[in-house]
C-alpha positions in Angstrom: 4.8 -114.3 172.7 2.0 -116.0 170.8 -0.1 -117.9 173.2 -1.0 -120.4 170.4 2.7 -121.0 169.5 3.4 -124.9 169.9 6.4 -126.1 171.9 8.6 -128.6 169.9 7.8 -132.1 170.6 10.5 -134.6 171.8 11.6 -137.1 168.9 9.3 -140.0 168.4 11.5 -142.9 167.3 8.5 -145.0 166.7 6.9 -142.5 164.4 10.2 -142.1 162.5 10.5 -145.7 162.0 6.9 -145.9 160.6 7.6 -143.0 158.4 10.6 -144.8 157.0 8.7 -148.2 156.7 5.9 -146.8 155.0 8.0 -144.5 152.5 7.5 -145.5 149.0 11.1 -144.6 147.9 12.3 -147.0 150.8 10.4 -149.9 149.2 11.5 -149.0 145.7 15.0 -149.2 146.9 14.5 -152.6 148.7 13.0 -153.9 145.6 16.1 -153.1 143.7 18.3 -154.9 146.3 16.0 -158.0 146.3 16.2 -158.1 142.5 19.8 -157.8 142.6 20.3 -160.8 144.9 17.7 -162.8 142.9 19.6 -162.2 139.7 22.9 -163.2 141.3 21.2 -166.5 142.7 19.7 -167.3 139.2 23.0 -166.8 137.4 24.7 -168.8 140.4 22.0 -171.6 139.5 23.3 -171.6 136.0 27.0 -171.9 137.0 25.9 -174.7 139.2 24.3 -176.6 136.4 27.3 -176.0 134.0 29.6 -177.4 136.9 27.3 -180.6 137.1 25.7 -179.8 140.6 21.9 -179.6 141.4 21.1 -176.0 142.1 18.1 -176.8 144.3 20.0 -179.3 146.3 23.1 -176.9 146.7 21.0 -173.9 147.8 18.9 -176.0 150.0 22.2 -177.1 151.7 23.2 -173.5 151.8 20.0 -172.6 153.9 20.3 -175.5 156.1 23.8 -174.6 156.9 22.8 -171.0 157.6 19.4 -171.0 159.2 18.4 -174.7 159.6 19.2 -174.9 163.3 19.8 -172.7 166.2 23.4 -173.6 165.9 23.4 -172.6 162.2 21.8 -169.4 163.0 24.1 -168.6 165.6 26.9 -169.2 163.4 25.4 -167.0 160.6 24.9 -164.1 163.2 28.4 -164.7 164.3 29.7 -164.3 160.8 27.5 -161.2 160.2 28.6 -159.3 163.4 32.1 -158.1 162.1 30.5 -157.5 158.7 27.9 -155.1 160.2 30.8 -153.0 161.7 33.0 -152.9 158.7 29.8 -152.1 156.5 29.1 -149.4 158.9 32.7 -148.1 158.6 32.6 -148.0 154.8 29.0 -146.6 154.8 29.9 -143.8 157.2 32.9 -142.6 155.1 30.5 -142.7 152.1 28.4 -140.2 153.5 31.3 -137.6 153.5 32.2 -138.5 150.0 35.2 -140.8 150.9 35.9 -144.3 150.0 37.6 -145.9 153.0 39.3 -149.1 151.7 41.4 -149.1 154.8 38.7 -150.8 157.0 40.5 -154.2 156.7 43.7 -152.6 158.2 41.8 -150.7 161.0 39.9 -153.9 161.8 43.1 -155.8 162.1 44.6 -153.3 164.5 41.6 -153.2 166.6 41.5 -157.0 166.6 45.2 -157.3 167.8 44.9 -154.4 170.3 41.7 -156.1 171.8 43.5 -159.2 172.1 46.5 -157.7 173.9 44.2 -155.9 176.3 42.4 -159.4 176.7 45.4 -161.4 177.5 47.8 -158.9 179.3 45.3 -157.8 181.9 44.2 -160.1 184.7 41.8 -159.9 187.7 39.3 -157.3 186.4 35.8 -158.0 186.5 34.0 -158.7 183.1 32.0 -155.5 183.1 35.2 -153.5 183.2 37.5 -155.8 181.3 35.5 -156.6 178.3 34.3 -153.0 177.6 38.1 -151.9 178.1 39.3 -154.3 175.5 36.4 -153.1 173.0 37.3 -149.6 173.8 41.2 -150.2 172.9 40.3 -151.9 169.7 38.0 -149.1 168.7 40.5 -146.5 169.5 43.1 -148.4 167.6 41.0 -148.4 164.4 40.2 -144.6 164.8 43.7 -143.5 165.4 44.9 -145.4 162.4 42.0 -144.0 160.2 43.2 -140.6 161.5 46.2 -140.5 159.3 44.3 -140.9 155.7 41.7 -138.5 157.0 44.4 -135.8 157.9 46.3 -136.4 154.6 43.0 -136.0 152.9 41.9 -133.0 154.5 45.4 -130.9 154.7 47.5 -132.5 151.8 44.7 -133.5 149.2 46.1 -137.2 149.3 43.4 -139.5 148.0 42.0 -141.7 150.5 41.7 -144.7 148.3 45.5 -144.9 147.7 46.6 -144.0 151.4 44.1 -146.5 152.8 45.3 -149.3 150.4 48.8 -148.6 151.3 47.9 -148.6 155.1 46.4 -151.8 154.9 49.7 -153.6 154.0 51.4 -151.9 156.9 48.6 -152.9 159.2 49.0 -156.5 158.1 52.6 -156.4 158.6 52.5 -154.8 162.0 49.9 -157.2 163.2 52.0 -160.2 161.9 55.0 -158.9 163.7 53.4 -158.7 167.2 51.6 -162.1 166.8 54.9 -163.7 165.8 57.0 -161.6 168.0 56.4 -159.8 171.3 52.8 -161.0 171.8 53.2 -164.6 170.5 51.7 -167.2 172.4 54.4 -168.8 174.4 52.5 -172.0 175.2 54.9 -175.2 174.9 54.7 -176.7 171.7 53.1 -173.8 169.8 54.8 -172.9 166.4 52.0 -170.8 165.1 51.9 -167.1 165.0 49.1 -166.0 167.4 48.7 -164.2 170.7 47.6 -166.0 173.9 44.0 -166.6 174.6 42.3 -163.6 176.1 41.2 -163.7 179.6 37.7 -165.1 180.3 36.7 -161.7 181.8 37.1 -160.2 178.4 35.5 -162.7 176.3 31.9 -161.8 174.7 29.4 -164.4 175.7 26.6 -165.8 173.9 23.0 -165.9 175.1 20.7 -168.9 173.8 23.0 -169.4 171.0 22.8 -165.6 170.1 26.3 -163.9 170.0 26.1 -160.9 172.3 28.5 -159.1 169.8 25.6 -159.2 167.3 23.6 -157.2 169.8 26.2 -154.9 170.2 26.5 -154.3 166.4 22.6 -153.6 166.2 22.9 -151.1 169.0 25.8 -149.3 167.3 24.0 -149.2 163.9 21.1 -147.3 165.7 23.7 -144.9 167.2 25.3 -144.2 163.9 21.7 -143.7 162.3 20.9 -141.2 165.0 24.3 -139.4 164.6 23.9 -139.1 160.9 20.3 -138.2 160.5 19.5 -136.5 164.0 22.4 -134.4 164.9 24.1 -131.3 163.5 27.4 -133.3 163.0 25.7 -135.8 160.9 24.0 -133.2 158.8 27.3 -131.6 158.2 29.0 -134.9 157.3 26.3 -135.5 154.7 26.5 -131.9 153.4 30.3 -132.0 152.9 29.7 -135.6 151.0 27.1 -133.8 148.6 29.1 -130.6 148.0 32.3 -129.7 150.0 32.6 -126.2 148.5 29.2 -125.2 149.2 29.5 -126.7 152.7 32.8 -124.5 153.2 30.8 -121.4 152.0 28.0 -122.3 154.6 30.5 -122.2 157.4 31.2 -125.8 157.7 34.8 -126.7 158.8 35.4 -129.3 155.9 38.9 -130.4 156.8 37.8 -131.3 160.5 34.6 -132.9 159.3 36.6 -135.1 156.8 39.1 -136.1 159.6 36.2 -136.9 162.1 34.5 -138.9 159.7 37.6 -140.9 158.9 38.1 -141.5 162.4 34.7 -142.5 163.3 34.8 -144.9 160.3 38.0 -146.3 161.7 36.6 -146.8 165.2 33.6 -148.9 163.7 36.2 -151.1 161.8 38.4 -151.6 164.7 35.3 -152.4 167.0 34.6 -155.0 164.6 38.0 -156.5 164.9 37.6 -156.3 168.6 34.3 -158.0 168.6 35.7 -160.9 166.4 38.6 -161.4 168.7 36.8 -161.2 172.0 33.5 -162.9 170.9 34.6 -165.6 168.1 38.2 -166.3 167.9 39.3 -165.8 171.6 42.7 -164.6 170.4 44.4 -162.8 167.5 45.6 -165.0 164.9 46.8 -163.8 161.5 44.4 -165.1 158.7 41.4 -165.3 160.8 40.2 -161.9 160.1 41.2 -161.8 156.2 38.7 -160.2 154.1 36.2 -159.0 156.7 37.2 -155.1 156.0 36.8 -155.8 152.2 33.6 -157.5 152.5 32.3 -154.5 154.3 32.4 -152.7 150.8 29.9 -155.4 149.7 27.8 -154.9 152.8 27.8 -151.0 152.5 26.9 -151.2 148.8 24.0 -153.8 149.2 22.8 -151.8 152.2 22.6 -148.5 150.1 25.2 -147.0 152.6 22.3 -146.7 155.2 23.1 -147.7 158.7 20.0 -149.9 159.0 20.7 -151.5 155.6 23.9 -152.9 156.6 22.2 -155.2 159.0 20.2 -157.3 156.4 23.2 -157.0 154.1 25.6 -158.5 156.6 23.3 -161.2 157.6 22.9 -162.2 153.8 26.7 -162.3 153.3 27.2 -164.1 156.8 24.7 -166.6 155.8 26.6 -167.5 152.6 29.7 -167.7 154.5 28.2 -170.0 157.4 26.4 -172.3 154.9 29.0 -172.7 152.1 30.6 -175.7 153.9 27.4 -177.3 154.0 26.6 -176.6 150.5 29.9 -178.0 149.5 29.4 -181.2 151.5 25.9 -182.0 150.4 26.2 -181.2 146.6 29.9 -181.5 146.0 30.4 -177.9 144.6 33.3 -175.6 145.2 33.1 -173.5 148.3 34.1 -170.5 146.3 30.8 -170.6 144.4 29.5 -168.3 147.4 32.1 -165.8 146.6 30.8 -165.9 142.9 27.3 -165.2 144.0 28.4 -162.4 146.4 30.3 -160.8 143.4 27.4 -161.0 141.3 25.2 -159.3 144.0 27.6 -156.5 144.3 27.7 -156.2 140.6 24.1 -155.8 140.1 23.8 -153.6 143.3 26.6 -151.2 141.7 25.2 -151.5 138.2 21.5 -150.9 139.4 20.5 -149.5 136.1 20.3 -153.0 134.9 17.9 -153.9 137.8 15.9 -150.8 137.3 15.6 -151.5 133.7 14.1 -155.0 134.3 11.8 -153.5 137.1 10.9 -150.6 134.6 11.7 -148.3 137.7 13.1 -144.6 137.7 16.1 -143.5 140.0 14.5 -142.8 143.3 15.3 -139.7 145.1 17.6 -139.4 147.9 21.5 -139.5 148.6 23.6 -141.2 145.8 26.8 -142.9 146.7 29.7 -140.8 145.9 33.0 -142.6 146.0 35.4 -139.7 146.0 35.5 -136.0 145.6 38.6 -136.1 143.6 42.3 -135.8 143.9 42.6 -132.2 145.0 42.3 -130.5 148.3 39.1 -130.1 149.8 
């Protein structure tokens, strides 16, 4: 054995972080995202002017309502937390070349399962009850995502179609349980909702910062490590780039697709569970509407990177948290934030416009691939 042979060193996460931070391509990608946001804000200002509002006053109110106080910041992070999970769910599926439109349905099932485990069980200490409810919500989302994953892997069914259809099934299932077997039977209640979860199952806040947000950050780091530091993650990204070459190289493509969808569903279900246990305190139809679909915006804005979903979710969460303040202070329609969000997604998706304005070429790296087609893998 060569005495000068070096022993492989352990992973240095600080060095890896600095390498990413100092990477020129990373900064180019960030510049594109920032430019997309600025363009959306400028066009939004024009819309505000046309509607008779003062853009400076409106955007100032939006910032005050989302970051102006500790309470506002906590509300923004609260809004951003489930969006990080749904964004991670969509982004993770993207890595295997799949478009998980079903994050909404998976999130709903995770939310109502966590609610059931939260109100139906009593007497457990918080360090057991809360993780149990979170795990139940995550597993519900994962099991539901197994269905489109298996259909894609073994029957060639397109995941966009199957996940859209499964969203409707999930909506009706959760509506049934919230207005049926699991309905809150408190005297005088006529609303479809579950009972309040036990206090031991609730996710607390520390200094105005929701602990659910901290959990989301930890999960984002775990997903990054799984995708870029493990063999499983390498195989997932390989399948996303070229499933046929992956199969030739010995990768079990069908199993990889199913595993990817299950993990994606776990992330979405976990987002619903955190929303139930940390924000709403129960499951009530309508409170989770759109969170799974907003995950598409977050994933695209974050360039389907686990770390990119965090600032993207905070941005979208800030618009949701500050929209009421903007409406009250400047008299504009609350839906203007949805218009700005749609414009951001448009410019991110059509980044050739932004790159033309920046006179920037396409940077290297993985591209977002929405689907591998209609046939079998």
